N, C-alpha and C positions, 0 to 999 in steps of 0.2 A: 663417797669418787674419792680418788687424790685428783689432788690437782696436777693435770699435764700445761706446757704449755711449748709454743715453739712457731717454727718457720710450717707454712704451708707449702707441700713440693708435689707435682705430679699432677695439675688439674687446671681447668681454666676457670677465673671467676663466675661465669655466669652458671657451674653445675655448683649449686649447692649444697655435695656432699663427701663435707669438709669431716671424716670421720680420726679418731686416733693415731691408726693406721700411716694416717700423712701429715706426718705433724711429725720434722727433725726437732727432737732437742738437743741446742747447745749442749757442750760438755763442759762449760760453765755457764753461770749466768752471767750476758750480756749488758756489759756497761753500754753499752747504745741498742735500740731495735731499729735495722735501718731496712727503710722499704723503697721497693722498686719501682715508676713510674709507667717502663717498657716492659717488666718482667709482670707486672700486676702483683707483687708479692703483699703475702699475709701471715702476718704474728696473730698466734692463736691461744687463749688462753680458757679450759676446758676448768670449770668444777662450778660450785655453788656461793653464792654471794659472800657467805662467809670467809672462802676458802679465796676467792680471787680479788678481795678485799684486804685480806691479810697480805697477801703478795705485793700486792702497788701500794700498798703501804714498807712493809720493808724492803724495797726493791726502790723506793722514792725517786735516787738519783740512775737510775736509768733515764736517758735520753732518746729521744722519738725523732730519727733523722728521715728524710727521704730523698734519694738520686735518681739522675735520670736514669742510668743502669745498674746493675750491684756490682756492689764496692767502689763505684765511681765518685773520685773524690773532688771531680773539678764542676765547680760551679760556671754555669753559663749565665753571663747576664743575658741573654735576649730570648732564654729560654724557661719559660715559667713551669716552677716547681711547682705542686699543688700541696694542701695541708693534710692532715689526717684525719679520717675518720677513725671513730671509735665506736660501734654497734656489740649490744649486748642483743644475742642471738639462741634460739633454742639450741636445744643441741639433738644433734641429730644420730640416728638410728644408724649398725651398715646399712642401710637402703635409702640409705638419704629421706627417710621419713623421720619428723619429728616426732623424740622419745615421748611414749606417756606413760603414768607412773603406776594405776594400778587397774582393774577391770572397775573398779567405782567410779573413775574416774567417769567411762562410760556410763553409768549407770546415774551417776548424780550430776545432771548438768548445771547446776551453779555450782559446781565446786572449784575452787580457786589453787594453784597450786601454790604450796609456801615459797615463799619465798627464798627463804634460808635454807630450804633442801633441793630447792629447784636446778638441775644440774644445767647450767648457759654456756656460752661459748662469747668470749670480750673478743672479738675481734678489731688488730689493726688494720689500718689497707692506706694507700694514699687514695684521696677525694678525685671521683672519677663521678661525674649526673650520667654519665651512659649506663656505669653499672649501678650506682646507690640508687639510682631512681624505681632499679628490679627488685631491691630487698628492702623489704621491709622489720627490721629489726623490734625491740621490746622498746628499745631505747637508742637514740642516732645522738653521737658527741661528735665536737668538731674543733680540732685543738690545731693550731701553728705546729710547722714543723720546728725540732729543735727545743719540743716539750718538755721540758723530763714531766715522769710520771707523777712525780707529787706534786708538780702544780695543776693536777686536776681530779684528781684523789677524790678529793671531799663534794664538788660538784657533781661527780658522778653518783658518788652514794648520793647525795640527797634527787637525784631524778632518780635513782633506782629505790631511793626507799619512797617514794611517791608512785610508783608506777605499783599497778594492779597486775597479774598473770589473767592472761585470756582465758578464761571457760572451756569446757569444751565446746558449751552449747554454742559462746560466741563464737569460736572458732568452724562451728559446724554451719549456722548463721550467715558467717562469711563467707564459705565455702558456696552456701546453698543460693546469697545473692550475684556473686562472682558468675555461676552457670545459667541464672536466668540473663544478665547481663551478657554475655555470648552469647546467647539466642536471640538477645533484640539487632 
């Protein structure tokens, strides 16, 4: 996969169908990734673990900022501006379902994806418990606003290196247990 990055447009945060077609890549690599609280803006990086980590290190000087509105540079001391959530999430296909690598994934219930080959979404967004509580990422990392990518890339890699991707069997057990809980 070729790494893609940019701002997600034209969707609600509750809708998890972010696809490559809805990502607007800036004309040049930004110096600042600016996120809006009111507009629930998100910045995504789509790719494999090695691609994403290389991009984060190459552009380690990029700052993460959160404002109340888009392009709002005025700080209001009486309004709380949240920190930034960084989630590593499974890649979605065009229908909004998680992608599967091959038919072998279904046949071998113990198969775990190779983290170096698995395509994922790295998502930056303002911290919002109402939204964050409904999203189950592989990894979640929270940083303070005005952090640069270089300030947390090593910690993010450490978490990512210790993560085990769920197998198809793990996903099946999770789905069936959630269905059983709904019946109760």
